[in-house]
C-alpha positions in Angstrom: 0.0 -0.1 0.0 2.7 2.5 1.0 4.7 1.5 -2.3 1.6 2.2 -4.4 1.2 5.6 -2.6 4.8 6.5 -3.2 4.6 5.5 -6.8 1.4 7.6 -7.2 3.5 10.6 -5.7 6.3 9.9 -8.0 4.0 9.7 -11.0 2.4 13.0 -10.2 5.7 14.8 -9.8 7.1 13.5 -13.2 3.9 15.1 -14.6 4.7 18.4 -12.8 2.1 17.9 -10.0 2.9 19.1 -6.6 2.5 16.5 -3.9 2.7 19.2 -1.1 2.7 23.0 -0.7 2.2 25.7 1.6 -0.9 27.9 1.2 -1.1 31.6 1.3 -1.2 31.6 5.1 1.9 29.4 5.3 -0.3 26.3 6.3 1.5 23.0 4.9 -0.8 20.7 2.9 0.0 17.1 1.8 -2.1 16.5 -1.3 -4.5 13.6 -1.0 -4.1 10.7 -3.1 -7.7 11.6 -4.5 -6.6 15.1 -5.6 -3.5 13.7 -7.4 -5.4 11.0 -9.4 -8.0 13.5 -10.3 -5.4 16.0 -11.6 -3.7 13.2 -13.4 -6.9 12.2 -15.0 -7.4 16.1 -16.2 -3.9 15.8 -17.8 -5.4 12.7 -19.7 -3.0 10.1 -17.7 -5.3 7.0 -17.4 -4.9 6.3 -13.9 -7.7 5.0 -11.7 -6.2 4.0 -8.6 -2.7 4.2 -6.9 -1.9 0.5 -7.8 -1.6 1.6 -11.4 0.8 4.5 -11.0 4.0 2.1 -11.0 3.3 0.6 -14.4 2.6 4.0 -15.9 5.7 5.7 -14.3 7.6 2.9 -16.0 5.9 3.6 -19.4 6.6 7.3 -19.2 10.3 6.6 -18.5 10.5 4.1 -21.6 8.6 6.6 -23.9 11.0 9.4 -22.9 14.1 7.1 -24.0 12.2 6.0 -27.3 11.7 9.8 -28.3 14.6 10.9 -30.4 13.8 14.6 -29.6 12.1 16.6 -26.9 9.1 18.7 -28.1 10.9 22.3 -27.2 14.3 23.5 -26.6 15.6 27.1 -25.5 18.8 28.4 -27.1 19.9 31.9 -26.2 19.8 34.1 -29.4 22.9 34.7 -31.1 24.5 31.5 -29.7 25.0 28.0 -31.8 23.7 26.1 -28.7 23.1 22.4 -28.9 20.1 19.9 -28.1 19.9 16.4 -26.9 18.9 13.6 -29.1 18.2 10.0 -27.8 18.8 6.8 -30.1 19.6 3.4 -29.9 23.5 2.7 -29.7 23.7 0.9 -33.0 21.9 0.7 -36.2 21.3 4.2 -36.9 24.0 4.7 -39.4 26.9 7.1 -39.1 25.1 10.3 -40.3 22.1 12.2 -39.2 20.6 14.6 -41.8 19.6 17.8 -40.0 17.4 20.8 -41.1 16.7 24.0 -39.2 13.7 26.1 -40.6 12.9 29.7 -39.0 9.5 31.0 -39.1 10.5 33.3 -42.2 13.4 32.7 -44.6 15.0 29.6 -45.9 16.2 26.8 -43.8 19.5 25.5 -43.4 20.7 21.8 -43.9 23.8 20.0 -42.5 25.1 16.4 -41.8 26.2 15.3 -38.2 28.6 12.6 -37.5 26.6 10.5 -34.8 29.8 8.7 -33.7 31.3 12.1 -32.8 28.6 13.5 -30.7 29.3 13.6 -27.0 27.2 11.1 -25.0 25.1 12.7 -22.1 23.4 9.6 -20.6 22.8 6.0 -21.3 19.9 3.5 -20.5 18.7 0.0 -21.5 15.1 0.0 -22.6 13.5 -3.2 -23.3 16.7 -4.9 -24.0 18.0 -2.1 -26.3 20.9 0.0 -25.3 20.1 3.8 -25.8 22.3 6.8 -25.9 21.5 10.5 -25.2 23.9 12.7 -27.3 24.5 16.2 -27.6 23.9 17.6 -31.0 25.5 20.9 -31.7 23.9 23.5 -33.8 26.5 24.7 -36.4 25.5 28.4 -36.7 23.9 31.0 -34.5 20.5 31.4 -34.3 18.6 34.5 -34.8 15.9 35.4 -32.3 12.6 33.7 -33.0 11.0 30.2 -33.1 12.7 27.6 -35.3 11.8 24.1 -36.4 14.7 21.5 -36.2 14.4 18.2 -38.1 16.8 15.2 -37.5 16.8 12.1 -39.5 18.8 8.7 -39.3 18.6 5.5 -41.0 15.7 4.5 -38.9 14.2 7.3 -37.0 13.2 10.9 -37.7 12.4 13.5 -35.1 11.1 17.1 -35.2 11.2 19.8 -32.3 10.7 23.5 -31.7 13.7 25.6 -30.7 12.9 29.0 -28.9 15.9 31.2 -29.8 15.2 33.7 -27.0 17.0 37.1 -26.1 18.4 37.3 -22.8 16.0 40.1 -21.8 12.4 41.5 -22.6 12.2 45.0 -24.4 13.1 47.9 -22.3 11.6 51.1 -23.4 14.7 53.5 -23.3 17.3 55.2 -20.8 17.8 53.3 -17.5 16.1 56.0 -15.5 13.1 56.8 -17.9 10.2 57.8 -15.9 6.5 58.5 -16.9 2.9 58.3 -15.6 -0.3 57.2 -17.0 -4.1 56.6 -16.3 -6.0 53.6 -15.8 -9.8 52.9 -16.7 -11.7 50.3 -17.9 -12.9 51.0 -21.4 -16.5 50.1 -20.8 -16.7 52.7 -18.0 -15.5 55.7 -20.1 -18.4 58.1 -20.8 -18.9 60.7 -23.7 -21.4 63.0 -25.0 -22.6 60.7 -27.6 -21.6 57.2 -26.2 -24.0 54.2 -26.7 -24.4 53.2 -23.2 -20.6 52.3 -22.7 -17.4 53.3 -23.8 -15.8 52.5 -27.0 -12.5 52.3 -28.7 -12.9 56.0 -29.8 -13.4 56.8 -26.2 -10.2 55.0 -25.3 -8.4 56.9 -27.8 -9.9 60.2 -26.5 -8.6 59.5 -23.3 -5.2 58.7 -24.6 -5.1 61.8 -26.3 -5.9 64.0 -23.2 -3.1 62.0 -21.3 -0.8 62.8 -24.1 -1.5 66.6 -23.9 -0.6 66.5 -20.1 2.7 64.8 -20.6 1.5 61.3 -19.6 3.1 58.2 -21.3 0.5 55.7 -21.4 -3.2 54.7 -20.9 -4.0 51.2 -19.3 -7.2 49.4 -19.4 -8.9 46.0 -18.7 -8.9 43.2 -21.4 -10.4 44.2 -24.6 -11.5 40.8 -25.5 -15.0 39.2 -26.7 -17.3 38.1 -24.1 -20.6 36.3 -23.8 -23.0 39.1 -23.6 -26.3 37.4 -24.5 -27.5 33.7 -23.9 -25.1 32.5 -22.6 -24.0 35.5 -20.6 -20.6 36.1 -18.7 -19.6 39.9 -18.9 -16.4 39.5 -17.0 -13.3 40.6 -18.9 -11.2 37.9 -17.4 -13.5 35.3 -18.9 -13.2 36.0 -22.5 -14.6 33.9 -25.4 -11.2 34.0 -26.9 -7.7 35.5 -26.2 -7.2 35.8 -30.1 -9.8 38.6 -31.1 -11.1 41.9 -30.0 -14.4 42.9 -28.5 -17.1 43.9 -30.8 -18.7 45.6 -27.9 -16.4 48.5 -28.1 -16.7 49.3 -31.6 -17.6 53.0 -32.1 -20.3 52.7 -34.6 -20.8 56.1 -36.1 -17.0 56.2 -36.9 -17.3 53.1 -39.2 -17.3 54.1 -42.9 -20.5 51.9 -43.4 -22.5 54.2 -40.9 -22.5 56.6 -43.8 -23.0 54.4 -46.6 -25.8 52.3 -45.1 -29.0 54.2 -44.8 -30.9 51.3 -43.4 -28.6 51.3 -40.4 -29.0 54.8 -39.8 -32.7 54.5 -40.0 -32.8 52.1 -37.3 -30.8 54.2 -35.0 -32.8 57.4 -35.8 -36.2 55.5 -34.9 -38.0 56.8 -31.9 -37.9 53.4 -30.2 -34.1 52.9 -30.6 -33.5 56.5 -29.2 -35.6 55.9 -26.2 -33.9 52.8 -25.5 -30.4 54.3 -26.1 -31.3 57.3 -23.9 -32.0 54.7 -20.9 -28.7 53.1 -21.5 -26.9 56.5 -21.6 -28.5 57.6 -18.3 -27.9 54.4 -16.3 -25.3 54.6 -13.7 -24.0 50.9 -14.8 -23.3 49.4 -18.1 -26.2 47.1 -19.1 -24.3 44.7 -21.3 -27.4 42.7 -22.7 -29.3 45.6 -23.7 -26.5 47.6 -25.0 -25.0 44.8 -26.9 -28.4 43.9 -28.4 -29.0 47.5 -29.5 -25.6 47.9 -31.1 -25.9 44.7 -32.7 -29.0 45.8 -34.7 -27.1 48.5 -36.4 -24.1 46.4 -37.1 -26.0 43.6 -38.6 -27.5 46.1 -41.1 -23.9 47.6 -41.7 -22.6 44.1 -42.4 -25.5 43.2 -44.9 -24.6 46.4 -46.6 -21.1 45.9 -47.0 -21.3 42.0 -48.1 -23.7 42.9 -50.8 -21.5 45.8 -52.0 -19.0 45.9 -54.7 -16.7 48.8 -53.3 -13.0 49.0 -52.4 -14.1 48.5 -48.5 -16.0 45.3 -49.5 -12.9 43.9 -51.2 -10.7 44.9 -48.1 -13.0 42.8 -45.9 -13.0 39.8 -48.1 -9.0 40.0 -48.3 -9.0 40.4 -44.5 -11.1 37.3 -44.0 -9.2 35.1 -46.7 -5.9 36.0 -44.9 -7.1 35.2 -41.4 -8.6 31.4 -41.7 -8.9 31.4 -38.0 -11.3 34.2 -38.1 -13.9 32.3 -40.3 -13.7 29.4 -37.8 -14.2 31.9 -34.8 -17.2 33.6 -36.7 -18.7 30.1 -37.4 -18.4 29.2 -33.6 -20.0 32.3 -32.5 -22.8 32.1 -35.2 -23.5 28.6 -33.9 -23.5 29.9 -30.2 -26.1 32.4 -31.3 -28.2 30.0 -32.9 -28.3 27.5 -30.3 -27.9 29.8 -27.3 -26.1 27.2 -25.4 -22.7 26.4 -24.4 -20.7 24.1 -26.8 -20.6 21.2 -24.1 -24.2 20.9 -24.7 -24.1 20.7 -28.6 -24.5 17.3 -30.6 -21.2 15.5 -30.7 -20.3 16.4 -34.2 -20.6 20.1 -33.3 -19.0 19.9 -29.9 -16.0 18.0 -31.4 -15.3 20.9 -33.8 -17.1 20.0 -36.9 -19.0 22.9 -38.0 -20.8 22.9 -41.5 -22.8 25.7 -43.3 -26.2 24.3 -42.0 -25.3 24.4 -38.6 -25.4 28.3 -38.3 -26.9 31.2 -40.0 -24.8 32.6 -43.0 -25.7 36.2 -42.3 -24.7 35.8 -38.5 -21.4 34.7 -39.4 -20.8 37.3 -41.7 -21.8 39.7 -38.7 -19.1 38.3 -36.7 -16.6 38.6 -39.5 -17.3 42.1 -40.1 -17.2 43.2 -36.4 -14.0 41.7 -35.9 -12.7 43.5 -39.0 -13.9 46.9 -37.8 -12.7 46.2 -34.2 -9.1 45.4 -35.8 -9.3 48.6 -37.7 -10.1 50.7 -34.8 -7.5 49.1 -32.7 -5.0 49.9 -35.1 -6.3 53.5 -35.2 -5.4 53.9 -31.5 -1.8 52.4 -32.1 -1.1 54.6 -35.4 -2.3 57.6 -33.2 -0.2 56.6 -30.2 3.0 56.6 -32.3 2.7 60.0 -33.4 2.0 61.4 -29.9 4.5 58.8 -28.2 1.7 58.0 -25.6 1.3 54.2 -25.6 -1.5 51.8 -24.7 -1.1 49.2 -22.0 -3.2 45.9 -22.5 -4.1 43.5 -20.0 -3.7 39.7 -20.8 -5.9 37.3 -18.7 -4.6 34.3 -17.5 -7.2 31.9 -19.1 -10.2 31.8 -21.3 -13.9 30.9 -20.8 -14.2 27.1 -20.0 -17.1 27.2 -22.7 -15.4 29.7 -25.4 -13.9 29.5 -28.7 -10.3 28.8 -27.3 -11.2 25.8 -25.2 -13.5 24.5 -28.1 -11.0 24.6 -30.8 -7.7 24.2 -29.0 -9.1 21.6 -26.3 -6.1 19.4 -26.6 -3.7 22.0 -24.9 -6.2 22.4 -22.1 -6.7 20.5 -18.9 -10.4 20.6 -19.2 -11.1 18.4 -16.1 -9.7 21.0 -13.7 -10.0 24.7 -12.7 -7.5 27.3 -12.1 -7.5 29.1 -8.8 -5.9 30.1 -5.7 -5.2 28.1 -2.4 -6.4 29.4 0.9 -5.0 32.8 2.1 -5.9 35.4 4.6 -8.4 37.1 2.4 -10.1 33.8 0.9 -9.7 31.4 3.7 -11.7 28.7 1.5 -9.4 29.2 -1.6 -10.6 30.1 -5.0 -11.8 28.5 -8.1 -12.0 30.7 -11.0 -13.7 28.5 -13.5 -11.4 28.3 -16.6 -9.2 25.2 -17.2 -5.2 25.4 -17.0 -3.0 24.8 -19.9 -2.0 21.2 -20.4 1.8 21.4 -19.9 2.7 18.7 -22.1 0.4 19.1 -25.0 1.2 22.9 -25.0 4.8 21.7 -25.5 3.8 19.2 -28.1 2.0 22.0 -29.9 5.3 24.0 -29.9 3.5 26.8 -28.0 1.6 27.9 -31.3 -1.5 29.1 -29.3 0.2 30.8 -26.8 2.5 32.5 -29.5 -0.7 33.7 -31.2 -2.2 35.0 -28.2 0.9 37.2 -27.5 1.3 38.5 -31.0 -2.5 39.3 -30.8 -2.0 41.7 -27.9 1.5 42.9 -28.5 0.8 43.9 -32.2 -1.5 46.6 -30.7 0.2 47.7 -27.7 3.4 49.2 -26.1 3.0 47.5 -22.8 1.4 44.4 -21.8 0.4 43.5 -18.2 0.4 39.7 -18.0 -2.1 38.8 -15.4 -0.9 36.2 -12.7 2.5 35.9 -13.9 3.2 33.1 -11.6 1.3 31.1 -14.1 4.4 30.9 -16.4 5.8 28.7 -13.5 2.9 27.1 -11.8 -0.9 27.3 -11.5 -3.0 26.0 -8.6 -5.6 23.7 -10.2 -8.8 22.5 -8.5 -10.1 19.1 -9.9 -13.6 19.2 -11.5 -16.4 18.8 -8.7 -13.8 19.3 -5.8 -13.6 22.4 -3.5 -11.1 25.1 -3.8 -9.3 23.7 -0.7 -8.7 20.2 -2.5 -6.5 21.7 -5.3 -2.7 21.5 -5.7 -0.2 23.2 -7.9 0.7 22.3 -11.5 4.0 23.2 -12.9 5.0 24.4 -16.2 8.4 24.6 -18.2 9.1 28.2 -16.9 12.4 28.5 -19.0 10.2 27.8 -22.2 7.4 30.2 -21.0 9.7 33.0 -20.3 11.8 32.5 -23.4 8.6 32.6 -25.6 7.3 35.8 -23.7 10.8 37.6 -24.3 10.9 36.6 -28.2 7.6 38.2 -28.7 8.3 41.1 -26.4 11.6 42.0 -28.4 9.9 41.5 -31.8 7.1 43.7 -31.1 9.1 46.0 -28.9 6.5 45.7 -26.1 7.3 46.1 -22.4 6.2 43.1 -20.3 4.6 44.0 -16.8 4.1 40.8 -14.7 1.2 41.0 -12.0 3.1 39.7 -9.2 0.7 40.6 -6.3 0.1 38.3 -3.4 2.0 35.2 -2.5 4.5 34.7 -5.2 7.5 32.5 -4.6 11.1 34.3 -4.7 12.2 32.3 -7.8 9.3 33.7 -9.9 10.6 37.4 -9.2 14.2 36.3 -9.6 13.3 35.1 -13.2 11.4 38.3 -13.9 14.5 40.2 -13.0 16.7 38.4 -15.2 14.5 38.4 -18.2 13.5 42.3 -17.6 9.8 41.7 -16.8 8.6 44.7 -14.8 7.1 44.0 -11.3 4.0 45.8 -10.0 3.7 47.7 -6.7 0.4 48.5 -5.0 0.3 50.8 -2.3 -2.7 49.0 -0.6 -0.8 45.8 -0.6 2.7 47.6 0.4 1.4 49.0 3.5 2.8 47.3 6.4 1.2 47.4 10.0 2.1 50.7 11.6 5.9 50.7 12.2 8.9 53.0 11.3 9.0 51.7 7.9 5.3 52.0 7.0 5.8 51.2 3.1 7.7 48.3 1.6 10.3 49.2 -0.7 9.1 50.1 -4.2 11.0 47.7 -6.8 13.1 49.8 -9.2 11.8 49.8 -12.6 8.4 48.7 -11.6 5.0 50.0 -12.4 3.4 51.4 -9.2 -0.2 52.2 -8.2 -2.5 53.0 -5.3 -4.7 50.1 -6.2 -5.9 47.9 -8.8 -9.4 47.0 -10.4 -9.8 44.2 -7.6 -9.0 46.7 -4.8 -10.7 49.6 -3.3 -10.5 53.0 -4.9 -8.5 55.4 -2.9 -11.5 56.8 -1.2 -13.2 53.4 -0.7 -9.7 52.4 1.1 -9.8 55.6 3.1 -13.3 55.2 4.1 -12.8 51.5 4.9 -15.4 50.4 2.3 -13.4 47.3 1.4 -13.5 46.1 4.7 -17.2 46.3 4.7 -17.2 44.3 1.6 -15.2 41.6 3.1 -17.8 41.7 5.8 -20.5 41.5 3.5 -18.9 38.6 1.6 -18.2 36.7 4.7 -14.5 36.8 4.6 -14.6 38.8 7.9 -16.8 38.2 11.0 -17.9 40.8 13.2 -14.9 40.3 15.4 -12.3 40.3 12.5 -14.0 43.5 11.0 -13.6 45.6 14.2 -9.9 44.5 14.3 -9.2 45.3 10.8 -10.9 48.7 11.0 -8.9 49.6 13.9 -5.6 48.6 12.3 -6.8 50.6 9.2 -7.1 53.7 11.4 -3.6 53.3 12.6 -2.3 52.8 9.1 -4.0 55.8 8.0 -2.4 57.9 10.9 1.1 56.5 10.2 0.7 57.3 6.5 -0.4 61.1 7.2 2.5 61.4 9.5 4.7 60.1 6.9 3.5 62.4 4.1 3.9 65.2 6.6 7.6 64.3 7.3 8.2 64.4 3.5 6.7 67.8 3.2 3.9 66.5 0.9 0.9 67.6 3.2 0.3 70.3 5.7 -2.4 70.7 8.5 -5.6 69.0 8.6 -5.7 67.9 5.0 -8.8 66.8 3.0 -9.1 63.5 1.0 -8.1 65.1 -2.2 -4.9 66.7 -0.7 -4.1 63.3 0.8 -4.6 61.7 -2.7 -2.4 64.2 -4.3 0.4 63.6 -1.7 0.2 60.0 -2.1 0.6 60.3 -6.0 3.4 62.7 -5.4 5.1 60.3 -3.0 4.9 57.5 -5.6 6.0 59.7 -8.4 9.1 60.7 -6.6 10.0 57.1 -6.0 12.1 54.4 -7.7 9.2 52.9 -10.0 9.6 53.5 -13.8 5.8 53.8 -14.5 3.2 55.7 -12.0 -0.4 54.3 -12.7 -3.1 56.4 -11.7 -6.7 55.3 -11.4 -8.8 57.7 -13.3 -11.7 57.4 -10.8 -9.5 58.2 -8.0 -9.3 61.7 -9.3 -12.6 62.6 -8.2 -12.7 60.3 -5.1 -14.7 57.6 -6.4 -15.7 55.1 -3.7 -17.4 52.3 -5.9 -14.7 49.6 -6.9 -15.1 48.0 -10.2 -14.7 44.4 -9.0 -15.3 43.0 -5.6 -13.7 39.6 -5.4 -15.8 37.0 -3.8 -19.1 38.9 -4.2 -21.9 36.4 -4.9 -23.9 39.0 -7.2 -22.2 40.0 -10.4 -24.6 43.0 -10.8 -22.1 45.1 -8.9 -19.0 44.0 -10.8 -17.5 45.0 -14.2 -20.0 47.7 -15.0 -19.5 50.9 -13.2 -19.5 54.0 -15.4 -17.3 56.7 -14.6 -18.8 59.9 -13.1 -17.1 62.4 -15.4 -17.4 62.3 -19.1 -14.3 62.7 -21.2 -15.5 66.2 -22.3 -15.7 67.1 -18.6 -12.2 65.7 -17.8 -10.6 67.9 -20.4 -12.1 71.2 -18.8 -11.7 70.2 -15.2 -8.9 72.4 -14.1 -8.1 70.9 -10.8 -7.6 67.4 -12.4 -5.4 68.7 -15.1 -3.3 70.7 -12.7 -2.8 67.8 -10.4 -1.8 65.6 -13.5 0.6 68.3 -14.8 2.2 68.5 -11.3 2.6 64.7 -11.1 4.3 65.0 -14.6 6.8 67.7 -13.0 7.8 65.4 -10.0 8.4 62.5 -12.3 10.7 64.8 -14.5 12.5 65.8 -11.2 13.0 62.5 -10.2 14.5 61.1 -13.4 14.7 61.5 -16.9 11.0 61.7 -18.3 11.0 59.7 -21.4 7.5 58.0 -22.6 7.5 54.4 -23.4 8.7 54.5 -27.0 6.2 53.9 -29.6 8.0 51.0 -30.9 7.1 50.2 -34.3 8.7 51.9 -37.3 
């Protein structure tokens, strides 16, 4: 029995599954056999009981030795490097034919003398003696993703080589400093919005920030979500990480608005205008109604263009023809629209990925093709104008996709669909968390040569100067909760961190995009050390960096990081100052009455200590009002070591409502709050303008003020 349990643990570790860990409170957990078996099955390891583990472990060892090449190798860019090959000791002939093919350009071929290759290790497998040899690459590799093929007399192998720069892209001078604003795009308001913000509103915000000297605008993920039936508006549960959201398209700025009278007739009808007026007056974004209203007009514009023979129609057709995945995505969305249910409930042929013309409405598919095209146009417009003003865009890459979305439907082989990503228990979430989307399958992702992940990175970096990678610890490990289990019954699944970091650096340098890793909370030291080596920038959030009242109230701000007062998951500055976040924690059950009183007392002591610090620094005098305290805190951060200062737009008028309350049972209060001030009001608000200009001055005095370079020629 004990031998079987030990074999199970060894099998789990061979698949990257931790058999023990410490949670966010420092409590040690020994992972149960039931959890190990469940996660192994999620990885499609056919194990039903610990008794089967020993045989499966032997099978895996044999398979490793019988495989000529590993799926992926990392070689430093500019180096020749070497890869390990495994072959029988005899019978392979003297020479191996090798071919190395880059993503672009012609491949190079050479012959390797097997007898001269250095031996690395040896083993006997099923009576056959096998050797692991070092195969040197005869020329330096350019940065990028390469395919290596090796062929002997009896065997042929192929692998992916990630030729990675040592460091991710850096924006300029060592002490370059700037500031920017954060706002969810849906929250932006303008005098003529359609019930929520748009790409044009995001561009208007960027232009205003540029005029004040700011270097960037950051926002939440801009990816498509389920906004009808099924319905899931969270920007961190996108239908896909490979496309842009049609919800943010600014309809009147699309050329078809002028060339399609039927669309304008719909929008000018009394019924439509009344419905739009209600959406505009609402304090929260009503995604269902706003999406349905916009879609009526966009569907008509799509019909107009697809029936036309204009230059625009030809451009759309060329765009579709050059993006075969787009047609597949549009067919998926059209099928969801017809069936109004998740793909796991579809008939087998459809759920297995075989969609045919009769499975969806042709006009609906054309609608999805069209809205992706115009969304891409408007995103490219933001990028183009950003180049001219040297004020960039910081996008947000969520850690996963919706469990029932396009990515998991089409790319299911690279997801462990029997588990959910989450987080172990900590002081805030004592019951742990399960976020509802499947983790990547580490082995299958490698077998795929990181193709899907490369597409995800390229999609985001081609439209941004800075990319925030949510839950950057996921490059190393993710907490996985087996399907049907509680969040306390999970464990960590490890990933090839060197390969993940190499791929991220390749795309960062290729697209000249700064990478910011969201490293908040309980993050192992090795993650941050690897971030430092690869030039991934850290985050500093003041609300998390405040220690209990002491002489050193604030943790040191990491040099070169991006600093902020809070995030979309924390209280606003005013909400923090009033203790509203503690009230939310009481409301969600994470604090009982006694814990709430203790936390409130500690918050008051922290506030007094912070005020004393700001006065010692000469940033605050007398009995200051909250706006003056906010300004002092921002100046304190602006004068610090962070390269980027991120300011929450809503903090500038002391908004108390936060955009997301983690753990709140009702979603009606999350991801939908509109900004109190419209963009036109921001432009003429003298107080806000003066505060941001003074922040710009502080940044200049604390270091060379250089914006993140707009990084495409």
